[in-house]
N, C-alpha and C positions, 0 to 999 in steps of 0.2 A: 675640140676646136671651138672657140667662141662663136656664137651665131653671128655676132656683129661683123666678123671678118668676112663673111660670105663664103661661098665654096663653089667648086665646079661639081656639077651634077655627076655622081658616080656612074659608071657603066656596068650594069648587071650586078652589082653588089650593094648591099645596104650601107648606108652611112649612119653612124651613131653620133649624136651631138653632145652627149655627156656620159660620164661614168656609169651612172645608174642604167642608162639605156643600153650601154655596151654590156653591163652585167646581165641584164634580162636576155639580150640576144645570145650570149654565151650560154646561158642556162637553157633557153628554148632549143637551140640548135643541139646542144649535148643530150638534153632530156628526151627530145622527140626525134632525134636523128636526121634532122633537116640541114642540108648544106646551106651555108650563108648565101651562096650565089643563087639559091633558089628563092631567097626572099626578094630578089630583083632590085630594081632601081627605086629604093624607098629611103626615106629619112626617118630615124627613130629617135624620139627625145622624151624626156621625163618631165612631168609636171606634178609635184607633190610625190605621193607614193605610187603614182600610175605612169606607165609608159605608153606612148602612142606612136602609131605608124602612119605616115602620110607619103604622098608621092613627092618626088624630088621637085617637080614643077610647082606644086602648092606651097612647099617649104620655101623655095626661092622667092615666090611672090610675096611671101609673108615675113621675110627676114626683117628683123629690127622692129616689128610690130608685136604688140601683146595681144594675145587671144586666149580666151577662157578655155576653148577646145577646138582642136582641128584634128582630122584623121580618125582613125580607128583606135580605140583603146585595146592595147595588146595584152596588158597584164598589170598586175599590182603587187606591191610588195607587202606581204603579210609578216607577222612576227616570226613565223617559221620558214620563211623564203618566198620565192616568186609563185604567183598563181596566174596561169594564162587565162584569158577570157574565152568564153565559148565562141564569141564571133571570130577571134583571131585563130583559134584552132580550126574552126570551120573554113576559114579563108585558106589556111594552109593544109587542109586535111588530106589532099591527095599527095602531099610530099612527106607525110609522117611515116617513119619506118620503125620507130621505137615506142613503147609505152602507149600502145593502142589495144583496147579491149573491144571484142565483138560479141554481140549477143542477139538472140532472136527478139524480134519486135514485141512479141507477146510477153516474153520474159521481162523485158525492160518495162512495158506498161504495167505488168503486175507488181514489180517492185516499187514503181512510182505510186501506184494506187495505194499499196500497203504502207508506204513510207519507210521502206526497208532497203538495206543495201542489195545490190545486184551480186548474186553469188554463182550463177549459172552462166559462164562466159568463157570465151577463148582469148587467147592473146596473140598479137602480131608482133614479131620482132622481140627484142629483149624487152622485158617488162619488170620493173621494180616497184616497190611501194612508193607511193607519192601521186602526184597529178598524172592522169592519163586522159586520152581522148576516147571517147565512147562512140562506136559505130554500130548500126544494126547489121545483121547478117547479109543484108542486100547491098552493104557498102554505104549507106546513107550515114552522114555525120550527124550525131545527136547533140552531144554535150561534153563538157569537161566533167571528169570525175576524179575521186580520190581513192586509190587503192591502198588497202590496209587489212591485214590479217585475212587474206583470202576473199574479201568482199570489196565492192566498189560503191562508194557513196556517190550517187548521181547529183551533180550540181547543175540542174537544169534551171535556167532563168524562169521565174514564176509566170510570166506571160506565155512562154513557150510550153511550160508544164501544163497550165490550164487548157491551152489549145490542143495539145496532144491528147490529154486524158479526156477532155470534153468530146473530141471529135471521134473517139474509139469507144464510147460507151454503148 
């Protein structure tokens, strides 16, 4: 639906404003086992290769106005497909039922310090190669990762990586 037409705020289900946003949400809900209704009363839209999520109230206020950025960046389209952001996975972490890996904090920190893939982990729900959510064994969400050949490449944002490794030396 074109933004210029306006909309009635959805009730407990997300609204996508374009095909790219709809494709991302379809990917995300299937990949991570999140029900669409668990996304809540949000509006999802694309800008370039990125998809953003914002509240219906904020989207309604900004209808017809151009903004460089509003909302939370949820994902971006890479040559191989969609990559969810660490922040969006963190926001949805309690709702993820598939493609979640769990490891002890010391194992995670050791892999980060060595710059190596995480190999000692457990999985939650169905887990297949591709992007995964990484949690500590205490249930704390940490970052997005990429599972391939039995190991997880940790995709920790640089500032979070520095803070985490620096605080645990």
